[in-house]
C-alpha positions in Angstrom: -62.5 24.3 -30.9 -60.6 27.1 -32.6 -58.7 26.6 -35.8 -55.5 27.7 -33.9 -56.0 25.1 -31.2 -56.8 22.4 -33.8 -53.6 23.1 -35.7 -51.6 22.9 -32.4 -53.1 19.5 -31.6 -52.3 18.3 -35.1 -48.7 19.4 -34.7 -48.4 17.7 -31.4 -49.8 14.5 -32.8 -47.4 14.6 -35.7 -44.5 15.1 -33.4 -45.5 12.3 -31.1 -45.7 9.9 -34.1 -42.2 11.0 -35.2 -40.7 10.4 -31.8 -42.6 7.1 -31.1 -40.7 3.9 -31.9 -41.9 2.0 -34.9 -44.7 -0.5 -34.4 -42.4 -3.5 -34.9 -39.8 -2.2 -32.4 -38.8 -4.7 -29.7 -37.9 -3.8 -26.2 -34.8 -5.8 -25.7 -33.1 -6.6 -22.3 -29.4 -7.5 -22.3 -27.6 -8.8 -19.2 -23.9 -8.0 -19.6 -20.7 -8.2 -17.5 -19.8 -4.9 -15.9 -16.5 -4.7 -17.9 -18.7 -4.3 -21.0 -20.5 -1.2 -19.7 -18.9 1.5 -22.0 -18.5 -0.7 -25.1 -22.1 -2.1 -25.0 -23.6 1.2 -24.2 -22.2 2.6 -27.4 -22.9 -0.6 -29.3 -26.5 -0.6 -28.1 -27.1 2.9 -29.3 -25.7 2.0 -32.8 -27.9 -1.2 -32.8 -31.0 0.7 -31.9 -30.4 3.4 -34.5 -30.0 0.8 -37.2 -32.8 -1.6 -36.1 -35.4 0.7 -34.5 -35.4 -1.5 -31.4 -35.1 -0.2 -27.8 -32.3 -2.0 -25.9 -31.9 -1.8 -22.1 -28.8 -3.1 -20.4 -28.3 -4.6 -16.9 -24.5 -4.5 -16.1 -23.1 -6.4 -13.1 -20.6 -9.1 -12.2 -21.2 -12.1 -14.4 -21.8 -14.3 -11.4 -24.5 -12.0 -10.1 -26.2 -11.9 -13.5 -26.1 -15.7 -13.7 -27.7 -16.0 -10.3 -30.5 -13.6 -11.3 -31.2 -15.6 -14.4 -31.2 -18.9 -12.4 -33.7 -17.3 -10.0 -36.1 -16.4 -12.8 -35.0 -12.9 -14.0 -36.2 -12.1 -17.5 -33.7 -11.2 -20.2 -33.2 -11.7 -23.9 -29.4 -11.8 -24.2 -26.6 -12.7 -21.8 -22.9 -11.7 -22.2 -20.6 -13.1 -19.6 -17.0 -12.4 -18.9 -16.1 -16.1 -18.9 -17.5 -19.5 -19.7 -17.6 -20.6 -16.1 -20.6 -18.3 -15.5 -22.1 -19.0 -18.9 -22.0 -22.8 -19.4 -24.1 -23.7 -16.3 -27.0 -21.8 -17.8 -26.6 -23.6 -21.1 -26.6 -27.0 -19.3 -29.7 -25.9 -17.4 -31.5 -25.2 -20.6 -31.8 -21.5 -19.9 -29.4 -20.3 -22.6 -28.5 -21.1 -26.1 -24.9 -22.4 -26.7 -23.8 -19.0 -27.9 -20.2 -18.2 -28.9 -17.2 -16.2 -27.9 -17.2 -12.6 -29.2 -14.3 -10.8 -27.6 -11.2 -11.4 -25.5 -9.8 -9.4 -22.6 -6.6 -9.4 -20.6 -5.5 -8.2 -17.1 -3.9 -5.0 -16.1 -2.4 -3.7 -12.8 -3.3 -0.2 -11.8 -2.2 2.2 -9.1 -3.3 5.7 -8.1 -1.5 8.4 -10.1 0.7 10.5 -7.9 1.5 7.7 -5.4 4.5 5.3 -5.6 3.6 2.6 -3.1 3.4 0.2 -6.0 5.6 0.7 -9.1 6.2 -2.9 -10.3 4.5 -6.3 -10.2 6.8 -7.5 -7.4 5.5 -4.7 -5.1 2.1 -6.4 -4.8 3.7 -8.8 -2.3 5.4 -6.2 -0.1 4.1 -5.9 3.5 1.7 -3.1 4.0 0.6 -2.7 0.4 -3.2 -2.3 0.1 -4.4 -4.4 -2.8 -7.9 -4.7 -4.1 -9.2 -7.6 -6.1 -12.6 -8.8 -7.3 -14.2 -11.6 -5.4 -12.8 -15.0 -6.5 -16.2 -15.9 -8.0 -16.1 -12.9 -10.3 -14.3 -13.7 -13.6 -11.6 -11.0 -13.2 -11.1 -12.0 -9.6 -10.5 -15.6 -10.7 -8.0 -14.5 -13.4 -6.2 -12.2 -10.9 -5.6 -15.1 -8.6 -4.4 -17.3 -11.5 -2.0 -14.6 -12.4 -0.6 -14.3 -8.9 -0.2 -18.1 -8.7 1.6 -18.1 -12.0 4.1 -15.4 -10.8 4.6 -17.4 -7.6 5.2 -20.7 -9.5 7.8 -18.9 -11.6 9.9 -18.0 -8.5 10.5 -14.6 -10.0 9.6 -12.9 -6.6 9.9 -15.9 -4.3 7.7 -19.0 -4.1 5.4 -17.4 -1.6 4.6 -14.3 -3.7 0.9 -15.3 -4.3 0.4 -15.9 -0.5 2.0 -12.5 0.4 0.0 -10.7 -2.2 -3.3 -12.2 -1.2 -2.5 -11.3 2.4 -2.4 -7.7 1.3 -6.0 -7.8 -0.1 -8.0 -5.2 1.8 -11.2 -5.4 -0.2 -12.9 -8.0 -2.5 -15.4 -6.3 -4.9 -18.4 -7.7 -6.6 -17.4 -6.7 -10.1 -14.4 -5.3 -12.2 -15.7 -1.7 -12.3 -15.9 -1.5 -8.5 -12.3 -2.7 -8.2 -11.1 0.0 -10.6 -13.2 2.6 -8.8 -11.4 1.9 -5.5 -8.0 2.8 -7.1 -9.4 5.7 -8.9 -10.6 7.2 -5.6 -7.2 6.5 -4.0 -8.6 4.0 -1.6 -6.0 1.3 -2.4 -2.4 1.2 -3.5 -3.1 -1.2 -6.4 -5.6 -3.4 -8.1 -5.9 -6.1 -10.7 -8.5 -5.3 -13.3 -9.2 -5.9 -17.0 -7.2 -3.9 -19.5 -10.6 -2.5 -20.7 -11.4 -1.1 -17.3 -8.8 1.6 -17.8 -11.3 3.8 -19.5 -10.8 7.3 -20.8 -12.5 8.6 -17.7 -10.2 6.6 -15.4 -6.9 7.1 -17.2 -6.1 10.5 -15.7 -6.4 9.1 -12.2 -4.3 5.9 -12.5 -1.0 4.5 -13.6 -0.9 1.2 -15.5 1.9 -1.1 -14.2 3.7 -3.5 -16.6 2.4 -7.1 -16.4 4.7 -9.4 -18.3 2.7 -11.4 -21.0 4.0 -14.7 -19.6 2.1 -14.0 -16.4 -1.0 -12.4 -17.9 -4.3 -14.2 -18.2 -6.9 -13.8 -20.9 -10.6 -14.6 -21.0 -13.0 -15.1 -23.9 -16.4 -13.6 -23.4 -19.4 -15.7 -24.5 -22.7 -14.3 -25.8 -26.0 -16.0 -26.2 -29.8 -15.7 -26.4 -31.9 -16.9 -23.5 -34.2 -19.8 -24.4 -37.1 -17.9 -22.7 -36.4 -14.6 -24.5 -39.5 -12.6 -25.1 -37.9 -10.8 -28.0 -36.2 -13.8 -29.7 -35.8 -12.3 -33.2 -34.5 -9.0 -31.9 -32.1 -10.9 -29.5 -30.7 -12.8 -32.5 -30.3 -9.5 -34.4 -28.4 -8.0 -31.5 -26.0 -11.0 -31.3 -25.5 -10.7 -35.1 -24.7 -7.0 -34.7 -22.2 -7.6 -31.9 -20.4 -10.1 -34.2 -20.6 -7.9 -37.3 -17.6 -5.7 -38.4 -19.5 -2.6 -37.1 -20.0 -4.2 -33.7 -16.5 -5.5 -33.4 -15.0 -2.1 -34.4 -16.8 -0.6 -31.4 -15.5 -3.3 -29.1 -12.0 -2.8 -30.3 -12.2 0.9 -29.8 -12.9 0.1 -26.1 -9.8 -2.1 -25.8 -11.3 -5.6 -26.4 -9.5 -8.1 -28.7 -10.9 -10.6 -31.2 -11.6 -13.9 -29.6 
């Protein structure tokens, strides 16, 4: 072996050692509601940089993630968009009790450049194409609660909720899919989380005023799976989410303190 080749091999070995994760690094799997996609992606990078761990996320509707966990999917941390998809896993012994870590609220969006929907009351007008998440999805449940609250107030007639639901042309499996429909101009309006109006989506949609008396909020719970393979790293991730640094990232993406 020539001296030149030997030196090249040594340089390659040194580089691989520098790039390799530390020996104590954990490979962490986090299941999280789709509305957390942007915030948790940034938060995960910050956590990995600080801890040396390697975090992988699976984002989907909270109800879909719950079903996967009930059917044996392996994960270390679960972050749900509501308690209804979280508590059954706690009762089944699959998940630690956990705690709320952020709060979210609803927003109505419409495609920019169209005027089919300009106010809340327009959701009940005949012919309007409205998109909601499925009723089993946390944001879909909140959207229906909001429509019911508006109907009960009589502000737009007692049948407002029924008229609005009659206008639903698509029920999506998660919040991001709902927002995407409007961003692509495939619907006149949708009800999403306020945090779904991301910087990437903002140029394509208008946000329509939703009076606070009708708005609905949800506290997101976070916990460690009892069967977590990386229990210590999972606890460290939860601690980071709750830390000032983690909460600052979440606020930057529009979430509120629980």
